[in-house]
BALOBA-1460 file (C-alpha; in Angstrom, 3 decimals):
// residues 356
<rec num="1" residu="x" x="21.076" y="-10.015" z="-24.580"/>
<rec num="2" residu="x" x="21.512" y="-7.728" z="-21.520"/>
<rec num="3" residu="x" x="20.396" y="-8.855" z="-18.121"/>
<rec num="4" residu="x" x="17.251" y="-7.447" z="-16.626"/>
<rec num="5" residu="x" x="17.848" y="-5.496" z="-13.354"/>
<rec num="6" residu="x" x="15.354" y="-6.680" z="-10.769"/>
<rec num="7" residu="x" x="14.831" y="-4.993" z="-7.366"/>
<rec num="8" residu="x" x="13.556" y="-7.309" z="-4.654"/>
<rec num="9" residu="x" x="11.732" y="-5.225" z="-2.145"/>
<rec num="10" residu="x" x="11.232" y="-6.746" z="1.373"/>
<rec num="11" residu="x" x="10.707" y="-6.026" z="5.075"/>
<rec num="12" residu="x" x="8.481" y="-3.035" z="5.712"/>
<rec num="13" residu="x" x="6.817" y="-1.469" z="8.775"/>
<rec num="14" residu="x" x="3.825" y="-3.717" z="8.887"/>
<rec num="15" residu="x" x="3.196" y="-6.498" z="11.513"/>
<rec num="16" residu="x" x="4.040" y="-8.989" z="8.685"/>
<rec num="17" residu="x" x="7.725" y="-7.805" z="8.578"/>
<rec num="18" residu="x" x="9.170" y="-11.156" z="9.615"/>
<rec num="19" residu="x" x="7.087" y="-13.018" z="7.024"/>
<rec num="20" residu="x" x="8.359" y="-10.652" z="4.339"/>
<rec num="21" residu="x" x="12.015" y="-11.444" z="5.329"/>
<rec num="22" residu="x" x="11.341" y="-15.185" z="4.928"/>
<rec num="23" residu="x" x="9.697" y="-14.596" z="1.581"/>
<rec num="24" residu="x" x="12.552" y="-12.484" z="0.317"/>
<rec num="25" residu="x" x="15.090" y="-15.111" z="1.392"/>
<rec num="26" residu="x" x="13.316" y="-17.739" z="-0.707"/>
<rec num="27" residu="x" x="12.869" y="-15.518" z="-3.750"/>
<rec num="28" residu="x" x="16.556" y="-14.371" z="-3.665"/>
<rec num="29" residu="x" x="17.698" y="-17.997" z="-3.319"/>
<rec num="30" residu="x" x="15.589" y="-19.170" z="-6.288"/>
<rec num="31" residu="x" x="15.897" y="-16.370" z="-8.738"/>
<rec num="32" residu="x" x="18.289" y="-17.003" z="-11.700"/>
<rec num="33" residu="x" x="21.415" y="-14.951" z="-11.039"/>
<rec num="34" residu="x" x="22.643" y="-15.656" z="-14.598"/>
<rec num="35" residu="x" x="19.556" y="-14.007" z="-16.002"/>
<rec num="36" residu="x" x="19.034" y="-10.996" z="-13.712"/>
<rec num="37" residu="x" x="21.096" y="-8.284" z="-11.958"/>
<rec num="38" residu="x" x="19.732" y="-8.486" z="-8.433"/>
<rec num="39" residu="x" x="19.221" y="-5.490" z="-6.130"/>
<rec num="40" residu="x" x="17.792" y="-6.586" z="-2.770"/>
<rec num="41" residu="x" x="16.332" y="-3.557" z="-0.950"/>
<rec num="42" residu="x" x="15.102" y="-3.967" z="2.582"/>
<rec num="43" residu="x" x="12.851" y="-1.607" z="4.507"/>
<rec num="44" residu="x" x="13.481" y="-1.737" z="8.225"/>
<rec num="45" residu="x" x="10.737" y="-1.594" z="10.866"/>
<rec num="46" residu="x" x="11.636" y="2.040" z="11.330"/>
<rec num="47" residu="x" x="11.170" y="2.824" z="7.671"/>
<rec num="48" residu="x" x="14.849" y="3.010" z="6.589"/>
<rec num="49" residu="x" x="15.561" y="1.782" z="3.058"/>
<rec num="50" residu="x" x="18.759" y="-0.285" z="2.756"/>
<rec num="51" residu="x" x="20.399" y="-1.796" z="-0.356"/>
<rec num="52" residu="x" x="21.651" y="-5.066" z="1.083"/>
<rec num="53" residu="x" x="25.261" y="-5.628" z="0.025"/>
<rec num="54" residu="x" x="25.604" y="-9.274" z="1.277"/>
<rec num="55" residu="x" x="25.231" y="-12.477" z="-0.597"/>
<rec num="56" residu="x" x="24.095" y="-14.687" z="2.292"/>
<rec num="57" residu="x" x="20.376" y="-14.381" z="2.217"/>
<rec num="58" residu="x" x="19.794" y="-16.443" z="5.363"/>
<rec num="59" residu="x" x="20.837" y="-13.312" z="7.230"/>
<rec num="60" residu="x" x="17.560" y="-11.686" z="6.221"/>
<rec num="61" residu="x" x="15.687" y="-14.022" z="8.553"/>
<rec num="62" residu="x" x="18.086" y="-13.562" z="11.500"/>
<rec num="63" residu="x" x="18.194" y="-9.772" z="11.201"/>
<rec num="64" residu="x" x="21.953" y="-9.709" z="10.500"/>
<rec num="65" residu="x" x="21.402" y="-8.131" z="7.096"/>
<rec num="66" residu="x" x="20.826" y="-4.750" z="8.726"/>
<rec num="67" residu="x" x="24.476" y="-4.566" z="9.941"/>
<rec num="68" residu="x" x="26.152" y="-5.791" z="6.710"/>
<rec num="69" residu="x" x="29.265" y="-3.518" z="6.074"/>
<rec num="70" residu="x" x="28.482" y="-3.341" z="2.369"/>
<rec num="71" residu="x" x="25.008" y="-1.885" z="2.949"/>
<rec num="72" residu="x" x="24.064" y="1.482" z="1.521"/>
<rec num="73" residu="x" x="21.162" y="3.683" z="2.287"/>
<rec num="74" residu="x" x="18.775" y="3.608" z="-0.710"/>
<rec num="75" residu="x" x="15.477" y="4.680" z="-2.197"/>
<rec num="76" residu="x" x="13.441" y="4.309" z="-5.307"/>
<rec num="77" residu="x" x="12.966" y="7.741" z="-6.756"/>
<rec num="78" residu="x" x="9.431" y="8.748" z="-7.834"/>
<rec num="79" residu="x" x="11.076" y="10.799" z="-10.610"/>
<rec num="80" residu="x" x="10.835" y="8.800" z="-13.835"/>
<rec num="81" residu="x" x="14.113" y="7.545" z="-15.192"/>
<rec num="82" residu="x" x="15.965" y="7.841" z="-11.858"/>
<rec num="83" residu="x" x="15.498" y="4.205" z="-10.756"/>
<rec num="84" residu="x" x="17.203" y="3.051" z="-7.576"/>
<rec num="85" residu="x" x="19.275" y="5.631" z="-5.700"/>
<rec num="86" residu="x" x="21.924" y="4.572" z="-3.171"/>
<rec num="87" residu="x" x="24.320" y="6.669" z="-1.203"/>
<rec num="88" residu="x" x="28.067" y="6.331" z="-0.594"/>
<rec num="89" residu="x" x="28.998" y="9.262" z="1.552"/>
<rec num="90" residu="x" x="28.203" y="12.384" z="-0.390"/>
<rec num="91" residu="x" x="27.926" y="10.420" z="-3.639"/>
<rec num="92" residu="x" x="24.675" y="9.216" z="-5.143"/>
<rec num="93" residu="x" x="24.692" y="5.972" z="-7.182"/>
<rec num="94" residu="x" x="21.933" y="5.521" z="-9.728"/>
<rec num="95" residu="x" x="20.958" y="2.058" z="-10.922"/>
<rec num="96" residu="x" x="18.507" y="1.278" z="-13.764"/>
<rec num="97" residu="x" x="15.718" y="-0.955" z="-12.491"/>
<rec num="98" residu="x" x="13.702" y="-2.844" z="-15.135"/>
<rec num="99" residu="x" x="11.219" y="-4.371" z="-12.754"/>
<rec num="100" residu="x" x="10.483" y="-4.542" z="-9.017"/>
<rec num="101" residu="x" x="9.465" y="-7.711" z="-7.309"/>
<rec num="102" residu="x" x="7.768" y="-6.628" z="-4.106"/>
<rec num="103" residu="x" x="7.465" y="-9.209" z="-1.294"/>
<rec num="104" residu="x" x="6.211" y="-6.613" z="1.195"/>
<rec num="105" residu="x" x="3.286" y="-8.178" z="3.029"/>
<rec num="106" residu="x" x="0.754" y="-6.029" z="4.649"/>
<rec num="107" residu="x" x="0.359" y="-2.300" z="5.261"/>
<rec num="108" residu="x" x="2.377" y="0.016" z="2.918"/>
<rec num="109" residu="x" x="3.478" y="-2.840" z="0.784"/>
<rec num="110" residu="x" x="0.424" y="-4.730" z="-0.297"/>
<rec num="111" residu="x" x="-2.292" y="-2.023" z="0.025"/>
<rec num="112" residu="x" x="-1.492" y="0.081" z="-3.091"/>
<rec num="113" residu="x" x="0.913" y="2.515" z="-1.309"/>
<rec num="114" residu="x" x="4.094" y="0.970" z="-2.776"/>
<rec num="115" residu="x" x="2.376" y="0.307" z="-5.944"/>
<rec num="116" residu="x" x="1.540" y="4.027" z="-6.301"/>
<rec num="117" residu="x" x="5.215" y="4.961" z="-5.804"/>
<rec num="118" residu="x" x="6.301" y="2.499" z="-8.477"/>
<rec num="119" residu="x" x="3.516" y="3.677" z="-10.810"/>
<rec num="120" residu="x" x="4.731" y="7.289" z="-10.459"/>
<rec num="121" residu="x" x="8.317" y="6.169" z="-11.035"/>
<rec num="122" residu="x" x="7.290" y="4.388" z="-14.202"/>
<rec num="123" residu="x" x="8.868" y="1.100" z="-13.071"/>
<rec num="124" residu="x" x="7.074" y="-2.209" z="-13.878"/>
<rec num="125" residu="x" x="6.329" y="-4.348" z="-10.862"/>
<rec num="126" residu="x" x="5.094" y="-7.794" z="-10.029"/>
<rec num="127" residu="x" x="1.559" y="-8.127" z="-8.812"/>
<rec num="128" residu="x" x="-1.696" y="-6.245" z="-8.630"/>
<rec num="129" residu="x" x="-1.832" y="-2.550" z="-9.459"/>
<rec num="130" residu="x" x="-3.067" y="0.192" z="-7.169"/>
<rec num="131" residu="x" x="-6.818" y="-0.223" z="-7.028"/>
<rec num="132" residu="x" x="-6.806" y="-4.032" z="-6.879"/>
<rec num="133" residu="x" x="-4.196" y="-3.975" z="-4.199"/>
<rec num="134" residu="x" x="-6.305" y="-1.641" z="-2.070"/>
<rec num="135" residu="x" x="-9.537" y="-3.569" z="-2.592"/>
<rec num="136" residu="x" x="-7.901" y="-6.928" z="-1.802"/>
<rec num="137" residu="x" x="-6.100" y="-5.566" z="1.260"/>
<rec num="138" residu="x" x="-9.302" y="-4.221" z="2.815"/>
<rec num="139" residu="x" x="-11.414" y="-7.356" z="3.433"/>
<rec num="140" residu="x" x="-14.591" y="-5.325" z="3.784"/>
<rec num="141" residu="x" x="-14.141" y="-3.972" z="0.306"/>
<rec num="142" residu="x" x="-13.343" y="-7.408" z="-1.025"/>
<rec num="143" residu="x" x="-16.571" y="-8.647" z="0.522"/>
<rec num="144" residu="x" x="-18.572" y="-6.016" z="-1.405"/>
<rec num="145" residu="x" x="-16.959" y="-7.048" z="-4.715"/>
<rec num="146" residu="x" x="-17.567" y="-10.754" z="-4.079"/>
<rec num="147" residu="x" x="-21.152" y="-10.090" z="-3.042"/>
<rec num="148" residu="x" x="-21.652" y="-8.198" z="-6.303"/>
<rec num="149" residu="x" x="-20.566" y="-11.140" z="-8.482"/>
<rec num="150" residu="x" x="-22.676" y="-13.617" z="-6.520"/>
<rec num="151" residu="x" x="-19.906" y="-15.799" z="-5.057"/>
<rec num="152" residu="x" x="-20.970" y="-17.434" z="-1.760"/>
<rec num="153" residu="x" x="-19.042" y="-16.273" z="1.280"/>
<rec num="154" residu="x" x="-19.399" y="-16.209" z="5.085"/>
<rec num="155" residu="x" x="-21.974" y="-13.769" z="6.504"/>
<rec num="156" residu="x" x="-20.166" y="-10.800" z="8.008"/>
<rec num="157" residu="x" x="-20.535" y="-7.641" z="10.016"/>
<rec num="158" residu="x" x="-18.345" y="-4.640" z="9.945"/>
<rec num="159" residu="x" x="-17.353" y="-3.107" z="13.271"/>
<rec num="160" residu="x" x="-15.716" y="0.332" z="13.639"/>
<rec num="161" residu="x" x="-12.998" y="0.028" z="16.262"/>
<rec num="162" residu="x" x="-13.269" y="3.672" z="17.637"/>
<rec num="163" residu="x" x="-16.841" y="2.936" z="18.659"/>
<rec num="164" residu="x" x="-15.939" y="0.083" z="20.935"/>
<rec num="165" residu="x" x="-14.863" y="2.193" z="23.889"/>
<rec num="166" residu="x" x="-18.374" y="3.608" z="24.305"/>
<rec num="167" residu="x" x="-20.564" y="0.936" z="22.690"/>
<rec num="168" residu="x" x="-18.888" y="-2.383" z="23.355"/>
<rec num="169" residu="x" x="-21.863" y="-4.043" z="25.035"/>
<rec num="170" residu="x" x="-24.214" y="-2.906" z="22.279"/>
<rec num="171" residu="x" x="-21.818" y="-4.176" z="19.698"/>
<rec num="172" residu="x" x="-21.628" y="-7.540" z="21.389"/>
<rec num="173" residu="x" x="-25.492" y="-7.718" z="21.551"/>
<rec num="174" residu="x" x="-25.660" y="-6.931" z="17.783"/>
<rec num="175" residu="x" x="-23.147" y="-9.670" z="16.938"/>
<rec num="176" residu="x" x="-24.774" y="-12.280" z="19.139"/>
<rec num="177" residu="x" x="-28.151" y="-11.518" z="17.610"/>
<rec num="178" residu="x" x="-26.743" y="-12.013" z="14.124"/>
<rec num="179" residu="x" x="-24.345" y="-14.981" z="14.572"/>
<rec num="180" residu="x" x="-24.020" y="-18.107" z="16.545"/>
<rec num="181" residu="x" x="-20.775" y="-18.929" z="18.411"/>
<rec num="182" residu="x" x="-18.052" y="-19.494" z="17.426"/>
<rec num="183" residu="x" x="-17.373" y="-16.292" z="15.370"/>
<rec num="184" residu="x" x="-14.129" y="-15.163" z="13.681"/>
<rec num="185" residu="x" x="-12.821" y="-11.694" z="14.345"/>
<rec num="186" residu="x" x="-10.417" y="-10.089" z="11.945"/>
<rec num="187" residu="x" x="-8.767" y="-6.736" z="11.275"/>
<rec num="188" residu="x" x="-9.989" y="-5.682" z="7.799"/>
<rec num="189" residu="x" x="-6.455" y="-4.880" z="6.573"/>
<rec num="190" residu="x" x="-3.964" y="-7.478" z="7.735"/>
<rec num="191" residu="x" x="-2.729" y="-10.718" z="6.297"/>
<rec num="192" residu="x" x="-0.905" y="-13.744" z="7.613"/>
<rec num="193" residu="x" x="-3.792" y="-14.147" z="10.173"/>
<rec num="194" residu="x" x="-2.292" y="-11.245" z="12.142"/>
<rec num="195" residu="x" x="-4.841" y="-10.007" z="14.713"/>
<rec num="196" residu="x" x="-7.339" y="-12.818" z="13.971"/>
<rec num="197" residu="x" x="-9.158" y="-14.734" z="16.697"/>
<rec num="198" residu="x" x="-11.934" y="-17.265" z="17.063"/>
<rec num="199" residu="x" x="-14.499" y="-16.295" z="19.750"/>
<rec num="200" residu="x" x="-16.520" y="-19.063" z="21.392"/>
<rec num="201" residu="x" x="-18.318" y="-16.904" z="24.014"/>
<rec num="202" residu="x" x="-19.014" y="-13.270" z="24.878"/>
<rec num="203" residu="x" x="-15.805" y="-12.726" z="26.863"/>
<rec num="204" residu="x" x="-13.717" y="-14.168" z="23.986"/>
<rec num="205" residu="x" x="-15.617" y="-11.934" z="21.543"/>
<rec num="206" residu="x" x="-14.915" y="-8.824" z="23.535"/>
<rec num="207" residu="x" x="-11.195" y="-9.747" z="23.799"/>
<rec num="208" residu="x" x="-11.054" y="-10.580" z="20.079"/>
<rec num="209" residu="x" x="-12.536" y="-7.159" z="19.162"/>
<rec num="210" residu="x" x="-9.961" y="-5.400" z="21.311"/>
<rec num="211" residu="x" x="-7.189" y="-7.484" z="19.824"/>
<rec num="212" residu="x" x="-8.258" y="-6.741" z="16.236"/>
<rec num="213" residu="x" x="-8.597" y="-3.054" z="17.023"/>
<rec num="214" residu="x" x="-4.867" y="-2.949" z="17.741"/>
<rec num="215" residu="x" x="-4.257" y="-3.535" z="14.037"/>
<rec num="216" residu="x" x="-7.079" y="-1.735" z="12.190"/>
<rec num="217" residu="x" x="-9.942" y="0.766" z="12.668"/>
<rec num="218" residu="x" x="-12.158" y="-1.554" z="10.666"/>
<rec num="219" residu="x" x="-12.965" y="-5.001" z="12.047"/>
<rec num="220" residu="x" x="-14.777" y="-7.907" z="10.380"/>
<rec num="221" residu="x" x="-16.797" y="-10.413" z="12.377"/>
<rec num="222" residu="x" x="-17.820" y="-13.500" z="10.419"/>
<rec num="223" residu="x" x="-19.874" y="-16.543" z="10.928"/>
<rec num="224" residu="x" x="-17.883" y="-19.788" z="11.280"/>
<rec num="225" residu="x" x="-17.946" y="-22.056" z="8.261"/>
<rec num="226" residu="x" x="-17.299" y="-25.680" z="8.978"/>
<rec num="227" residu="x" x="-15.219" y="-27.101" z="6.161"/>
<rec num="228" residu="x" x="-11.863" y="-27.798" z="4.638"/>
<rec num="229" residu="x" x="-9.518" y="-24.842" z="4.211"/>
<rec num="230" residu="x" x="-8.604" y="-24.737" z="0.485"/>
<rec num="231" residu="x" x="-6.062" y="-22.489" z="-1.270"/>
<rec num="232" residu="x" x="-5.596" y="-21.838" z="-4.956"/>
<rec num="233" residu="x" x="-2.693" y="-20.007" z="-6.637"/>
<rec num="234" residu="x" x="-3.623" y="-17.820" z="-9.578"/>
<rec num="235" residu="x" x="-1.252" y="-16.245" z="-12.121"/>
<rec num="236" residu="x" x="-1.792" y="-14.037" z="-15.147"/>
<rec num="237" residu="x" x="-3.021" y="-10.725" z="-16.512"/>
<rec num="238" residu="x" x="-5.807" y="-10.854" z="-19.044"/>
<rec num="239" residu="x" x="-6.056" y="-14.634" z="-19.072"/>
<rec num="240" residu="x" x="-5.160" y="-15.871" z="-15.599"/>
<rec num="241" residu="x" x="-4.739" y="-19.588" z="-14.814"/>
<rec num="242" residu="x" x="-5.298" y="-21.410" z="-11.519"/>
<rec num="243" residu="x" x="-3.038" y="-24.061" z="-9.898"/>
<rec num="244" residu="x" x="-4.285" y="-27.250" z="-8.484"/>
<rec num="245" residu="x" x="-5.970" y="-26.845" z="-5.099"/>
<rec num="246" residu="x" x="-4.136" y="-27.328" z="-1.872"/>
<rec num="247" residu="x" x="-5.661" y="-28.010" z="1.568"/>
<rec num="248" residu="x" x="-4.498" y="-26.876" z="4.980"/>
<rec num="249" residu="x" x="-5.188" y="-28.950" z="8.068"/>
<rec num="250" residu="x" x="-4.050" y="-26.380" z="10.684"/>
<rec num="251" residu="x" x="-3.816" y="-28.895" z="13.566"/>
<rec num="252" residu="x" x="-4.974" y="-26.075" z="15.786"/>
<rec num="253" residu="x" x="-8.105" y="-24.122" z="16.605"/>
<rec num="254" residu="x" x="-7.720" y="-22.408" z="13.295"/>
<rec num="255" residu="x" x="-4.930" y="-21.526" z="10.772"/>
<rec num="256" residu="x" x="-3.438" y="-18.644" z="12.789"/>
<rec num="257" residu="x" x="-0.054" y="-16.924" z="12.512"/>
<rec num="258" residu="x" x="1.641" y="-19.525" z="14.720"/>
<rec num="259" residu="x" x="0.250" y="-22.414" z="12.755"/>
<rec num="260" residu="x" x="1.462" y="-20.799" z="9.588"/>
<rec num="261" residu="x" x="4.961" y="-19.774" z="10.533"/>
<rec num="262" residu="x" x="5.966" y="-20.848" z="14.062"/>
<rec num="263" residu="x" x="4.738" y="-24.288" z="15.078"/>
<rec num="264" residu="x" x="4.740" y="-27.515" z="13.047"/>
<rec num="265" residu="x" x="1.106" y="-28.524" z="13.817"/>
<rec num="266" residu="x" x="-0.281" y="-27.762" z="10.297"/>
<rec num="267" residu="x" x="-0.275" y="-30.241" z="7.419"/>
<rec num="268" residu="x" x="-0.649" y="-29.352" z="3.738"/>
<rec num="269" residu="x" x="-2.317" y="-31.639" z="1.288"/>
<rec num="270" residu="x" x="-1.378" y="-31.030" z="-2.284"/>
<rec num="271" residu="x" x="-3.579" y="-31.831" z="-4.127"/>
<rec num="272" residu="x" x="-6.473" y="-31.090" z="-1.822"/>
<rec num="273" residu="x" x="-8.692" y="-33.996" z="-0.726"/>
<rec num="274" residu="x" x="-11.626" y="-32.916" z="-2.922"/>
<rec num="275" residu="x" x="-13.724" y="-34.660" z="-5.617"/>
<rec num="276" residu="x" x="-12.578" y="-33.592" z="-9.081"/>
<rec num="277" residu="x" x="-15.837" y="-31.670" z="-9.821"/>
<rec num="278" residu="x" x="-15.591" y="-29.744" z="-6.569"/>
<rec num="279" residu="x" x="-11.973" y="-28.855" z="-7.217"/>
<rec num="280" residu="x" x="-12.913" y="-27.531" z="-10.678"/>
<rec num="281" residu="x" x="-15.576" y="-25.265" z="-9.128"/>
<rec num="282" residu="x" x="-12.977" y="-23.919" z="-6.656"/>
<rec num="283" residu="x" x="-10.476" y="-23.144" z="-9.462"/>
<rec num="284" residu="x" x="-13.124" y="-21.555" z="-11.642"/>
<rec num="285" residu="x" x="-14.365" y="-19.465" z="-8.761"/>
<rec num="286" residu="x" x="-10.823" y="-18.352" z="-7.885"/>
<rec num="287" residu="x" x="-10.351" y="-16.967" z="-11.333"/>
<rec num="288" residu="x" x="-13.763" y="-15.256" z="-11.168"/>
<rec num="289" residu="x" x="-12.810" y="-13.495" z="-7.961"/>
<rec num="290" residu="x" x="-9.318" y="-12.618" z="-9.256"/>
<rec num="291" residu="x" x="-10.837" y="-10.899" z="-12.335"/>
<rec num="292" residu="x" x="-13.534" y="-9.133" z="-10.348"/>
<rec num="293" residu="x" x="-11.038" y="-7.582" z="-7.987"/>
<rec num="294" residu="x" x="-8.930" y="-6.584" z="-11.028"/>
<rec num="295" residu="x" x="-5.822" y="-8.490" z="-10.124"/>
<rec num="296" residu="x" x="-2.733" y="-8.865" z="-12.357"/>
<rec num="297" residu="x" x="0.328" y="-10.943" z="-11.961"/>
<rec num="298" residu="x" x="-0.568" y="-13.145" z="-9.067"/>
<rec num="299" residu="x" x="-2.808" y="-13.792" z="-6.054"/>
<rec num="300" residu="x" x="-3.683" y="-16.650" z="-3.792"/>
<rec num="301" residu="x" x="-7.459" y="-17.195" z="-3.326"/>
<rec num="302" residu="x" x="-8.681" y="-19.006" z="-0.262"/>
<rec num="303" residu="x" x="-11.965" y="-20.915" z="0.287"/>
<rec num="304" residu="x" x="-13.854" y="-23.150" z="2.531"/>
<rec num="305" residu="x" x="-15.425" y="-26.325" z="1.211"/>
<rec num="306" residu="x" x="-18.086" y="-27.391" z="3.699"/>
<rec num="307" residu="x" x="-17.974" y="-30.890" z="5.152"/>
<rec num="308" residu="x" x="-21.695" y="-31.561" z="4.718"/>
<rec num="309" residu="x" x="-22.424" y="-30.556" z="1.140"/>
<rec num="310" residu="x" x="-19.054" y="-29.694" z="-0.473"/>
<rec num="311" residu="x" x="-20.291" y="-26.144" z="-0.774"/>
<rec num="312" residu="x" x="-17.576" y="-23.694" z="-2.062"/>
<rec num="313" residu="x" x="-17.404" y="-20.586" z="0.130"/>
<rec num="314" residu="x" x="-14.966" y="-17.723" z="-0.570"/>
<rec num="315" residu="x" x="-12.770" y="-16.676" z="2.340"/>
<rec num="316" residu="x" x="-10.197" y="-14.094" z="1.110"/>
<rec num="317" residu="x" x="-7.745" y="-13.101" z="-1.644"/>
<rec num="318" residu="x" x="-4.062" y="-12.223" z="-1.070"/>
<rec num="319" residu="x" x="-2.337" y="-10.209" z="-3.781"/>
<rec num="320" residu="x" x="1.261" y="-10.714" z="-2.346"/>
<rec num="321" residu="x" x="0.974" y="-14.245" z="-0.969"/>
<rec num="322" residu="x" x="3.824" y="-15.778" z="1.091"/>
<rec num="323" residu="x" x="6.810" y="-16.898" z="-0.814"/>
<rec num="324" residu="x" x="8.574" y="-18.615" z="2.033"/>
<rec num="325" residu="x" x="10.035" y="-22.143" z="1.727"/>
<rec num="326" residu="x" x="6.764" y="-23.569" z="3.158"/>
<rec num="327" residu="x" x="4.312" y="-21.161" z="1.502"/>
<rec num="328" residu="x" x="1.432" y="-22.608" z="-0.470"/>
<rec num="329" residu="x" x="1.673" y="-20.286" z="-3.580"/>
<rec num="330" residu="x" x="4.993" y="-21.530" z="-4.922"/>
<rec num="331" residu="x" x="4.234" y="-25.080" z="-3.726"/>
<rec num="332" residu="x" x="0.911" y="-25.120" z="-5.610"/>
<rec num="333" residu="x" x="2.467" y="-24.034" z="-8.902"/>
<rec num="334" residu="x" x="5.357" y="-26.411" z="-8.357"/>
<rec num="335" residu="x" x="2.838" y="-29.237" z="-8.023"/>
<rec num="336" residu="x" x="1.118" y="-27.863" z="-11.179"/>
<rec num="337" residu="x" x="4.398" y="-28.159" z="-13.201"/>
<rec num="338" residu="x" x="5.972" y="-24.764" z="-12.670"/>
<rec num="339" residu="x" x="9.006" y="-24.993" z="-10.400"/>
<rec num="340" residu="x" x="9.978" y="-21.982" z="-8.196"/>
<rec num="341" residu="x" x="12.675" y="-20.433" z="-10.477"/>
<rec num="342" residu="x" x="10.362" y="-20.655" z="-13.545"/>
<rec num="343" residu="x" x="7.529" y="-19.153" z="-11.510"/>
<rec num="344" residu="x" x="9.695" y="-16.099" z="-10.727"/>
<rec num="345" residu="x" x="10.505" y="-15.783" z="-14.492"/>
<rec num="346" residu="x" x="6.950" y="-15.871" z="-15.408"/>
<rec num="347" residu="x" x="5.855" y="-13.338" z="-12.824"/>
<rec num="348" residu="x" x="8.535" y="-10.941" z="-14.057"/>
<rec num="349" residu="x" x="7.395" y="-11.436" z="-17.572"/>
<rec num="350" residu="x" x="3.775" y="-10.670" z="-16.583"/>
<rec num="351" residu="x" x="4.939" y="-7.490" z="-14.835"/>
<rec num="352" residu="x" x="6.617" y="-6.309" z="-18.071"/>
<rec num="353" residu="x" x="3.669" y="-7.348" z="-20.202"/>
<rec num="354" residu="x" x="1.286" y="-5.320" z="-17.999"/>
<rec num="355" residu="x" x="3.240" y="-2.090" z="-18.666"/>
<rec num="356" residu="x" x="3.365" y="-2.447" z="-22.516"/>
């Protein structure tokens, strides 16, 4: 039986570039080299595509991968049947690619753009297809879908960043009339808590809106939900399954980028500290949201469970969740009986199944 050729795509031009490098390191260290031919392709912050020629995947995180002598310029051709093209001087090397495993977090990797390229190329890929990727990436669109299926979520208000220069004070008045402090301010199209802030007064709200506007033209402002932060890993195509629930205690004001990837203040509880009946509601709701958005392959679905009534409140869905050594998605399925290498195998199988 011939080996499948798998291209691991990582890096990218989004603010989540560094997280992607860490995810790729973990995937490359856990994928079965006896089962697959591996082609690690990194996209630099400047948009250059590089077929990484090294074997030491720790160099992805340090940035040393970019200067590996065995590297070749590369691209995935949108022309069907061309696969992965790499360049040695004036020579073009073509490699058959059976499936792409994108670990490109954020803009141009998770929002449907890369999925569109792979769709045109006729190459199966892990994860949600174009429409679901776009809907899940834009939190305002996700909110509309979740409203439609009747799943409880935080009250929210959409703010257009270009209007802030001339209408900041009116916008602040609108938000203060709608919500109590504190409020959460988020760019509509980022993950990993990039650009997110918690505003406890008018000055902080003004600063938070300016901060979020650096990352997106669309900004979400949400009411604060007091509760446990719960995450569920979902996997599957037509019949998705949910992992056990995990809980994040950020140890900080909220679970921001630093708490996720820089500091060691956060604590993960697997399984989550929830009653069995509440956990089952969370898992069922995760699958309901996953199906409504139209996801395939995988997603992580995040919730709050309120302290007072154990009410389950949807937060967001992530179609390319973190795959780092500390990320919840692989840890949740490991705790559910599917270790990391097997998880990769199953995700690749689902990608191939979705294209049949």
